A tleap script that builds the chain and sets N, CA, C and O, in Angstrom:
source leaprc.protein.ff14SB
mol = sequence {
  NMET LEU SER GLU VAL LYS VAL VAL TYR ALA
  ASP VAL GLU GLU GLN LEU GLY VAL MET GLU
  ASN ALA ASN ALA SER LEU ASN PRO PRO ALA
  GLU PRO ALA ILE GLN GLY ASN THR LEU ASP
  VAL VAL LYS LYS LEU ASN GLU LEU ALA LEU
  GLU LEU GLU GLN VAL LEU THR SER TYR GLN
  LEU LEU LEU GLN ASN ASN ILE GLU THR THR
  LYS LYS SER VAL GLN TYR MET ARG GLU GLN
  ASP ARG ARG ILE SER THR ASN ILE SER GLY
  ALA ALA SER GLY PRO ARG ARG LEU VAL CGLU
}
set mol.1.N position { -28.788 -14.143 -0.432 }
set mol.1.CA position { -28.268 -13.288 0.600 }
set mol.1.C position { -27.627 -12.068 -0.056 }
set mol.1.O position { -26.760 -12.214 -0.918 }
set mol.2.N position { -28.036 -10.892 0.336 }
set mol.2.CA position { -27.475 -9.661 -0.185 }
set mol.2.C position { -26.386 -9.166 0.758 }
set mol.2.O position { -26.516 -9.200 1.981 }
set mol.3.N position { -25.324 -8.712 0.142 }
set mol.3.CA position { -24.284 -8.078 0.947 }
set mol.3.C position { -23.757 -6.917 0.148 }
set mol.3.O position { -23.792 -6.924 -1.082 }
set mol.4.N position { -23.276 -5.936 0.840 }
set mol.4.CA position { -22.749 -4.779 0.167 }
set mol.4.C position { -21.472 -4.331 0.846 }
set mol.4.O position { -21.305 -4.461 2.058 }
set mol.5.N position { -20.600 -3.814 0.050 }
set mol.5.CA position { -19.308 -3.309 0.540 }
set mol.5.C position { -19.335 -1.806 0.345 }
set mol.5.O position { -19.533 -1.316 -0.767 }
set mol.6.N position { -19.139 -1.091 1.417 }
set mol.6.CA position { -19.072 0.360 1.331 }
set mol.6.C position { -17.640 0.806 1.532 }
set mol.6.O position { -16.995 0.452 2.519 }
set mol.7.N position { -17.153 1.583 0.588 }
set mol.7.CA position { -15.802 2.101 0.686 }
set mol.7.C position { -15.865 3.614 0.826 }
set mol.7.O position { -16.434 4.307 -0.018 }
set mol.8.N position { -15.286 4.103 1.879 }
set mol.8.CA position { -15.157 5.550 2.072 }
set mol.8.C position { -13.778 5.891 1.551 }
set mol.8.O position { -12.776 5.724 2.247 }
set mol.9.N position { -13.738 6.372 0.316 }
set mol.9.CA position { -12.477 6.569 -0.387 }
set mol.9.C position { -11.546 7.540 0.353 }
set mol.9.O position { -10.336 7.325 0.417 }
set mol.10.N position { -12.114 8.583 0.896 }
set mol.10.CA position { -11.310 9.584 1.615 }
set mol.10.C position { -10.578 8.949 2.797 }
set mol.10.O position { -9.415 9.263 3.051 }
set mol.11.N position { -11.262 8.056 3.519 }
set mol.11.CA position { -10.652 7.386 4.671 }
set mol.11.C position { -9.532 6.465 4.222 }
set mol.11.O position { -8.474 6.415 4.848 }
set mol.12.N position { -9.765 5.735 3.133 }
set mol.12.CA position { -8.761 4.810 2.627 }
set mol.12.C position { -7.535 5.585 2.168 }
set mol.12.O position { -6.406 5.207 2.482 }
set mol.13.N position { -7.752 6.668 1.426 }
set mol.13.CA position { -6.636 7.466 0.933 }
set mol.13.C position { -5.873 8.133 2.074 }
set mol.13.O position { -4.651 8.267 2.013 }
set mol.14.N position { -6.598 8.551 3.117 }
set mol.14.CA position { -5.923 9.139 4.274 }
set mol.14.C position { -5.002 8.104 4.933 }
set mol.14.O position { -3.855 8.409 5.261 }
set mol.15.N position { -5.499 6.903 5.122 }
set mol.15.CA position { -4.675 5.862 5.759 }
set mol.15.C position { -3.495 5.466 4.888 }
set mol.15.O position { -2.419 5.162 5.403 }
set mol.16.N position { -3.681 5.466 3.603 }
set mol.16.CA position { -2.559 5.191 2.716 }
set mol.16.C position { -1.474 6.269 2.843 }
set mol.16.O position { -0.279 5.979 2.796 }
set mol.17.N position { -1.919 7.509 3.005 }
set mol.17.CA position { -0.963 8.604 3.248 }
set mol.17.C position { -0.202 8.438 4.540 }
set mol.17.O position { 0.992 8.727 4.613 }
set mol.18.N position { -0.896 7.971 5.557 }
set mol.18.CA position { -0.261 7.727 6.866 }
set mol.18.C position { 0.802 6.613 6.706 }
set mol.18.O position { 1.909 6.705 7.238 }
set mol.19.N position { 0.424 5.564 5.955 }
set mol.19.CA position { 1.360 4.467 5.729 }
set mol.19.C position { 2.571 4.938 4.930 }
set mol.19.O position { 3.698 4.536 5.217 }
set mol.20.N position { 2.348 5.776 3.944 }
set mol.20.CA position { 3.467 6.295 3.139 }
set mol.20.C position { 4.422 7.110 4.011 }
set mol.20.O position { 5.640 6.975 3.897 }
set mol.21.N position { 3.870 7.951 4.878 }
set mol.21.CA position { 4.691 8.744 5.761 }
set mol.21.C position { 5.493 7.857 6.728 }
set mol.21.O position { 6.670 8.108 6.985 }
set mol.22.N position { 4.842 6.834 7.247 }
set mol.22.CA position { 5.547 5.926 8.151 }
set mol.22.C position { 6.635 5.197 7.427 }
set mol.22.O position { 7.728 5.007 7.960 }
set mol.23.N position { 6.347 4.783 6.211 }
set mol.23.CA position { 7.355 4.063 5.416 }
set mol.23.C position { 8.545 4.973 5.094 }
set mol.23.O position { 9.694 4.534 5.131 }
set mol.24.N position { 8.268 6.223 4.784 }
set mol.24.CA position { 9.335 7.162 4.465 }
set mol.24.C position { 10.197 7.455 5.701 }
set mol.24.O position { 11.375 7.790 5.572 }
set mol.25.N position { 9.613 7.329 6.885 }
set mol.25.CA position { 10.364 7.659 8.088 }
set mol.25.C position { 11.272 6.505 8.536 }
set mol.25.O position { 12.121 6.684 9.410 }
set mol.26.N position { 11.090 5.330 7.937 }
set mol.26.CA position { 12.000 4.220 8.283 }
set mol.26.C position { 13.404 4.578 7.812 }
set mol.26.O position { 13.585 5.128 6.726 }
set mol.27.N position { 14.362 4.269 8.615 }
set mol.27.CA position { 15.742 4.616 8.287 }
set mol.27.C position { 16.596 3.348 8.229 }
set mol.27.O position { 17.214 2.969 9.224 }
set mol.28.N position { 16.631 2.699 7.077 }
set mol.28.CA position { 17.295 1.399 6.983 }
set mol.28.C position { 18.819 1.408 7.188 }
set mol.28.O position { 19.359 0.429 7.703 }
set mol.29.N position { 19.529 2.481 6.801 }
set mol.29.CA position { 21.002 2.369 6.914 }
set mol.29.C position { 21.438 2.073 8.349 }
set mol.29.O position { 21.036 2.745 9.299 }
set mol.30.N position { 22.250 1.073 8.465 }
set mol.30.CA position { 22.757 0.660 9.797 }
set mol.30.C position { 23.837 1.639 10.238 }
set mol.30.O position { 24.396 2.400 9.448 }
set mol.31.N position { 24.098 1.582 11.525 }
set mol.31.CA position { 25.202 2.377 12.067 }
set mol.31.C position { 26.511 1.862 11.482 }
set mol.31.O position { 26.611 0.687 11.127 }
set mol.32.N position { 27.493 2.711 11.382 }
set mol.32.CA position { 28.782 2.242 10.849 }
set mol.32.C position { 29.314 1.084 11.674 }
set mol.32.O position { 29.098 1.005 12.883 }
set mol.33.N position { 30.009 0.197 10.999 }
set mol.33.CA position { 30.577 -0.978 11.679 }
set mol.33.C position { 31.562 -0.538 12.762 }
set mol.33.O position { 32.254 0.473 12.643 }
set mol.34.N position { 31.589 -1.339 13.814 }
set mol.34.CA position { 32.537 -1.082 14.910 }
set mol.34.C position { 33.931 -1.411 14.405 }
set mol.34.O position { 34.174 -2.517 13.924 }
set mol.35.N position { 34.828 -0.477 14.510 }
set mol.35.CA position { 36.187 -0.639 13.976 }
set mol.35.C position { 37.172 -0.835 15.104 }
set mol.35.O position { 36.962 -0.375 16.226 }
set mol.36.N position { 38.264 -1.534 14.785 }
set mol.36.CA position { 39.376 -1.673 15.723 }
set mol.36.C position { 39.157 -2.677 16.821 }
set mol.36.O position { 39.983 -2.774 17.729 }
set mol.37.N position { 38.081 -3.425 16.777 }
set mol.37.CA position { 37.825 -4.415 17.805 }
set mol.37.C position { 37.754 -5.762 17.126 }
set mol.37.O position { 36.992 -5.942 16.177 }
set mol.38.N position { 38.530 -6.701 17.595 }
set mol.38.CA position { 38.617 -7.999 16.936 }
set mol.38.C position { 37.836 -9.093 17.626 }
set mol.38.O position { 37.981 -10.267 17.285 }
set mol.39.N position { 37.015 -8.733 18.586 }
set mol.39.CA position { 36.214 -9.731 19.270 }
set mol.39.C position { 35.192 -10.341 18.322 }
set mol.39.O position { 34.620 -9.653 17.476 }
set mol.40.N position { 34.975 -11.635 18.475 }
set mol.40.CA position { 33.973 -12.314 17.611 }
set mol.40.C position { 32.570 -11.707 17.753 }
set mol.40.O position { 31.811 -11.635 16.786 }
set mol.41.N position { 32.243 -11.275 18.969 }
set mol.41.CA position { 30.938 -10.700 19.206 }
set mol.41.C position { 30.748 -9.429 18.393 }
set mol.41.O position { 29.651 -9.168 17.899 }
set mol.42.N position { 31.795 -8.645 18.251 }
set mol.42.CA position { 31.711 -7.400 17.466 }
set mol.42.C position { 31.523 -7.738 15.986 }
set mol.42.O position { 30.740 -7.087 15.295 }
set mol.43.N position { 32.238 -8.756 15.500 }
set mol.43.CA position { 32.068 -9.165 14.119 }
set mol.43.C position { 30.637 -9.622 13.872 }
set mol.43.O position { 30.030 -9.288 12.855 }
set mol.44.N position { 30.108 -10.392 14.821 }
set mol.44.CA position { 28.726 -10.879 14.683 }
set mol.44.C position { 27.719 -9.723 14.722 }
set mol.44.O position { 26.749 -9.726 13.965 }
set mol.45.N position { 27.940 -8.751 15.583 }
set mol.45.CA position { 27.057 -7.571 15.662 }
set mol.45.C position { 27.088 -6.800 14.348 }
set mol.45.O position { 26.047 -6.340 13.878 }
set mol.46.N position { 28.265 -6.654 13.751 }
set mol.46.CA position { 28.367 -5.967 12.489 }
set mol.46.C position { 27.641 -6.711 11.370 }
set mol.46.O position { 27.006 -6.092 10.516 }
set mol.47.N position { 27.735 -8.025 11.378 }
set mol.47.CA position { 27.022 -8.847 10.383 }
set mol.47.C position { 25.511 -8.718 10.582 }
set mol.47.O position { 24.761 -8.566 9.618 }
set mol.48.N position { 25.081 -8.780 11.825 }
set mol.48.CA position { 23.643 -8.660 12.106 }
set mol.48.C position { 23.112 -7.297 11.704 }
set mol.48.O position { 22.013 -7.195 11.159 }
set mol.49.N position { 23.875 -6.254 11.968 }
set mol.49.CA position { 23.466 -4.907 11.601 }
set mol.49.C position { 23.259 -4.801 10.080 }
set mol.49.O position { 22.292 -4.202 9.610 }
set mol.50.N position { 24.183 -5.391 9.335 }
set mol.50.CA position { 24.072 -5.380 7.871 }
set mol.50.C position { 22.836 -6.166 7.406 }
set mol.50.O position { 22.110 -5.722 6.516 }
set mol.51.N position { 22.613 -7.305 8.000 }
set mol.51.CA position { 21.443 -8.119 7.643 }
set mol.51.C position { 20.149 -7.406 7.955 }
set mol.51.O position { 19.203 -7.444 7.168 }
set mol.52.N position { 20.107 -6.747 9.116 }
set mol.52.CA position { 18.910 -5.985 9.495 }
set mol.52.C position { 18.663 -4.833 8.521 }
set mol.52.O position { 17.518 -4.543 8.176 }
set mol.53.N position { 19.725 -4.188 8.085 }
set mol.53.CA position { 19.603 -3.107 7.112 }
set mol.53.C position { 19.004 -3.648 5.819 }
set mol.53.O position { 18.127 -3.013 5.234 }
set mol.54.N position { 19.465 -4.811 5.367 }
set mol.54.CA position { 18.948 -5.402 4.134 }
set mol.54.C position { 17.475 -5.804 4.294 }
set mol.54.O position { 16.677 -5.592 3.381 }
set mol.55.N position { 17.118 -6.368 5.420 }
set mol.55.CA position { 15.732 -6.771 5.674 }
set mol.55.C position { 14.828 -5.535 5.680 }
set mol.55.O position { 13.768 -5.535 5.054 }
set mol.56.N position { 15.245 -4.493 6.382 }
set mol.56.CA position { 14.425 -3.284 6.478 }
set mol.56.C position { 14.281 -2.617 5.111 }
set mol.56.O position { 13.204 -2.136 4.760 }
set mol.57.N position { 15.360 -2.590 4.349 }
set mol.57.CA position { 15.278 -2.019 2.987 }
set mol.57.C position { 14.315 -2.812 2.124 }
set mol.57.O position { 13.523 -2.225 1.386 }
set mol.58.N position { 14.365 -4.133 2.200 }
set mol.58.CA position { 13.436 -4.979 1.454 }
set mol.58.C position { 12.013 -4.753 1.916 }
set mol.58.O position { 11.105 -4.663 1.090 }
set mol.59.N position { 11.799 -4.658 3.225 }
set mol.59.CA position { 10.476 -4.406 3.771 }
set mol.59.C position { 9.933 -3.065 3.283 }
set mol.59.O position { 8.766 -2.960 2.906 }
set mol.60.N position { 10.772 -2.060 3.293 }
set mol.60.CA position { 10.371 -0.706 2.863 }
set mol.60.C position { 9.928 -0.729 1.397 }
set mol.60.O position { 8.920 -0.118 1.046 }
set mol.61.N position { 10.672 -1.427 0.549 }
set mol.61.CA position { 10.320 -1.537 -0.863 }
set mol.61.C position { 9.007 -2.287 -1.044 }
set mol.61.O position { 8.142 -1.867 -1.813 }
set mol.62.N position { 8.868 -3.395 -0.332 }
set mol.62.CA position { 7.636 -4.175 -0.400 }
set mol.62.C position { 6.436 -3.380 0.043 }
set mol.62.O position { 5.387 -3.422 -0.600 }
set mol.63.N position { 6.578 -2.641 1.154 }
set mol.63.CA position { 5.499 -1.814 1.658 }
set mol.63.C position { 5.108 -0.747 0.646 }
set mol.63.O position { 3.920 -0.511 0.429 }
set mol.64.N position { 6.082 -0.104 0.028 }
set mol.64.CA position { 5.795 0.916 -0.979 }
set mol.64.C position { 5.079 0.305 -2.172 }
set mol.64.O position { 4.153 0.913 -2.710 }
set mol.65.N position { 5.480 -0.863 -2.588 }
set mol.65.CA position { 4.795 -1.545 -3.689 }
set mol.65.C position { 3.351 -1.876 -3.326 }
set mol.65.O position { 2.444 -1.725 -4.144 }
set mol.66.N position { 3.152 -2.327 -2.099 }
set mol.66.CA position { 1.797 -2.647 -1.645 }
set mol.66.C position { 0.914 -1.389 -1.573 }
set mol.66.O position { -0.268 -1.438 -1.914 }
set mol.67.N position { 1.480 -0.292 -1.139 }
set mol.67.CA position { 0.741 0.970 -1.082 }
set mol.67.C position { 0.322 1.378 -2.499 }
set mol.67.O position { -0.826 1.758 -2.728 }
set mol.68.N position { 1.253 1.296 -3.436 }
set mol.68.CA position { 0.941 1.680 -4.829 }
set mol.68.C position { -0.129 0.751 -5.408 }
set mol.68.O position { -1.044 1.222 -6.085 }
set mol.69.N position { -0.037 -0.524 -5.163 }
set mol.69.CA position { -1.042 -1.472 -5.646 }
set mol.69.C position { -2.408 -1.175 -5.033 }
set mol.69.O position { -3.422 -1.255 -5.727 }
set mol.70.N position { -2.450 -0.843 -3.773 }
set mol.70.CA position { -3.704 -0.514 -3.115 }
set mol.70.C position { -4.291 0.766 -3.677 }
set mol.70.O position { -5.504 0.862 -3.862 }
set mol.71.N position { -3.454 1.745 -3.950 }
set mol.71.CA position { -3.945 2.992 -4.570 }
set mol.71.C position { -4.593 2.701 -5.914 }
set mol.71.O position { -5.669 3.215 -6.218 }
set mol.72.N position { -3.936 1.879 -6.712 }
set mol.72.CA position { -4.484 1.530 -8.031 }
set mol.72.C position { -5.801 0.779 -7.882 }
set mol.72.O position { -6.733 1.012 -8.652 }
set mol.73.N position { -5.892 -0.118 -6.904 }
set mol.73.CA position { -7.129 -0.857 -6.676 }
set mol.73.C position { -8.256 0.053 -6.240 }
set mol.73.O position { -9.390 -0.099 -6.694 }
set mol.74.N position { -7.957 0.996 -5.365 }
set mol.74.CA position { -8.983 1.949 -4.915 }
set mol.74.C position { -9.446 2.799 -6.089 }
set mol.74.O position { -10.644 3.038 -6.244 }
set mol.75.N position { -8.511 3.260 -6.921 }
set mol.75.CA position { -8.884 4.051 -8.090 }
set mol.75.C position { -9.771 3.237 -9.020 }
set mol.75.O position { -10.762 3.749 -9.542 }
set mol.76.N position { -9.419 1.971 -9.230 }
set mol.76.CA position { -10.238 1.104 -10.090 }
set mol.76.C position { -11.662 0.938 -9.524 }
set mol.76.O position { -12.647 1.017 -10.259 }
set mol.77.N position { -11.748 0.706 -8.202 }
set mol.77.CA position { -13.061 0.561 -7.589 }
set mol.77.C position { -13.885 1.851 -7.722 }
set mol.77.O position { -15.091 1.807 -7.965 }
set mol.78.N position { -13.215 2.991 -7.559 }
set mol.78.CA position { -13.903 4.262 -7.699 }
set mol.78.C position { -14.468 4.412 -9.115 }
set mol.78.O position { -15.615 4.819 -9.295 }
set mol.79.N position { -13.658 4.082 -10.100 }
set mol.79.CA position { -14.093 4.170 -11.510 }
set mol.79.C position { -15.252 3.203 -11.769 }
set mol.79.O position { -16.210 3.560 -12.454 }
set mol.80.N position { -15.174 2.001 -11.235 }
set mol.80.CA position { -16.263 1.033 -11.425 }
set mol.80.C position { -17.536 1.510 -10.750 }
set mol.80.O position { -18.624 1.348 -11.302 }
set mol.81.N position { -17.419 2.095 -9.565 }
set mol.81.CA position { -18.596 2.655 -8.886 }
set mol.81.C position { -19.263 3.739 -9.743 }
set mol.81.O position { -20.486 3.782 -9.869 }
set mol.82.N position { -18.446 4.601 -10.321 }
set mol.82.CA position { -18.991 5.666 -11.181 }
set mol.82.C position { -19.663 5.064 -12.401 }
set mol.82.O position { -20.753 5.491 -12.780 }
set mol.83.N position { -19.033 4.083 -13.020 }
set mol.83.CA position { -19.598 3.449 -14.222 }
set mol.83.C position { -20.924 2.778 -13.892 }
set mol.83.O position { -21.894 2.935 -14.634 }
set mol.84.N position { -20.980 2.044 -12.807 }
set mol.84.CA position { -22.198 1.376 -12.403 }
set mol.84.C position { -23.293 2.397 -12.083 }
set mol.84.O position { -24.449 2.226 -12.471 }
set mol.85.N position { -22.918 3.443 -11.382 }
set mol.85.CA position { -23.882 4.483 -11.027 }
set mol.85.C position { -24.451 5.129 -12.282 }
set mol.85.O position { -25.651 5.389 -12.366 }
set mol.86.N position { -23.583 5.385 -13.259 }
set mol.86.CA position { -24.038 5.966 -14.523 }
set mol.86.C position { -24.997 5.027 -15.233 }
set mol.86.O position { -26.026 5.466 -15.747 }
set mol.87.N position { -24.674 3.750 -15.269 }
set mol.87.CA position { -25.547 2.770 -15.916 }
set mol.87.C position { -26.897 2.659 -15.214 }
set mol.87.O position { -27.937 2.569 -15.867 }
set mol.88.N position { -26.877 2.667 -13.901 }
set mol.88.CA position { -28.118 2.585 -13.141 }
set mol.88.C position { -28.957 3.845 -13.368 }
set mol.88.O position { -30.171 3.763 -13.555 }
set mol.89.N position { -28.315 4.986 -13.351 }
set mol.89.CA position { -29.017 6.255 -13.591 }
set mol.89.C position { -29.630 6.263 -14.996 }
set mol.89.O position { -30.768 6.692 -15.183 }
set mol.90.N position { -28.866 5.786 -15.975 }
set mol.90.CA position { -29.387 5.734 -17.330 }
set mol.90.C position { -30.556 4.788 -17.476 }
set mol.90.O position { -31.506 5.088 -18.199 }
set mol.91.N position { -30.506 3.671 -16.816 }
set mol.91.CA position { -31.582 2.681 -16.892 }
set mol.91.C position { -32.819 3.178 -16.185 }
set mol.91.O position { -33.935 2.873 -16.606 }
set mol.92.N position { -32.649 3.935 -15.124 }
set mol.92.CA position { -33.795 4.432 -14.340 }
set mol.92.C position { -34.410 5.677 -14.937 }
set mol.92.O position { -35.521 6.054 -14.566 }
set mol.93.N position { -33.703 6.330 -15.865 }
set mol.93.CA position { -34.211 7.615 -16.355 }
set mol.93.C position { -35.309 7.466 -17.411 }
set mol.93.O position { -36.016 8.435 -17.689 }
set mol.94.N position { -35.465 6.337 -17.980 }
set mol.94.CA position { -36.543 6.223 -18.938 }
set mol.94.C position { -36.734 4.801 -19.398 }
set mol.94.O position { -35.821 3.978 -19.329 }
set mol.95.N position { -37.959 4.518 -19.878 }
set mol.95.CA position { -38.227 3.168 -20.334 }
set mol.95.C position { -37.574 2.916 -21.689 }
set mol.95.O position { -37.375 3.827 -22.493 }
set mol.96.N position { -37.261 1.691 -21.900 }
set mol.96.CA position { -36.643 1.293 -23.165 }
set mol.96.C position { -37.607 0.366 -23.888 }
set mol.96.O position { -38.320 -0.427 -23.273 }
set mol.97.N position { -37.610 0.485 -25.184 }
set mol.97.CA position { -38.451 -0.413 -25.965 }
set mol.97.C position { -37.652 -1.657 -26.318 }
set mol.97.O position { -36.475 -1.587 -26.672 }
set mol.98.N position { -38.301 -2.757 -26.216 }
set mol.98.CA position { -37.679 -4.006 -26.612 }
set mol.98.C position { -37.788 -4.179 -28.112 }
set mol.98.O position { -38.845 -3.944 -28.697 }
set mol.99.N position { -36.724 -4.578 -28.717 }
set mol.99.CA position { -36.741 -4.829 -30.157 }
set mol.99.C position { -36.871 -6.324 -30.365 }
set mol.99.O position { -36.085 -7.119 -29.849 }
set mol.100.N position { -37.876 -6.680 -31.127 }
set mol.100.CA position { -38.114 -8.108 -31.359 }
set mol.100.C position { -37.608 -8.518 -32.705 }
set mol.100.O position { -37.720 -9.686 -33.077 }
savepdb mol mol.pdb
quit
């Protein structure tokens, strides 16, 4: 069974750019803690805001790492495509003699 994978590098790179812009637009810093209120609910809200900030910051870092890894993978695939194409072109350009 033959199968082939076609990668349109421009489309992939464009979407990675969109992802980078979306990641940069995330704003992890939480609002300042509510001051002067001693209700337990306010304390809990402040704790939750801090935890959400930490989660979003971690997510943002992870997403940026994934984007960078994907860029490197796409670059590697592009280089391999060029190498294979060069080898195929070289093999098709002329007959080779077998050495016995």
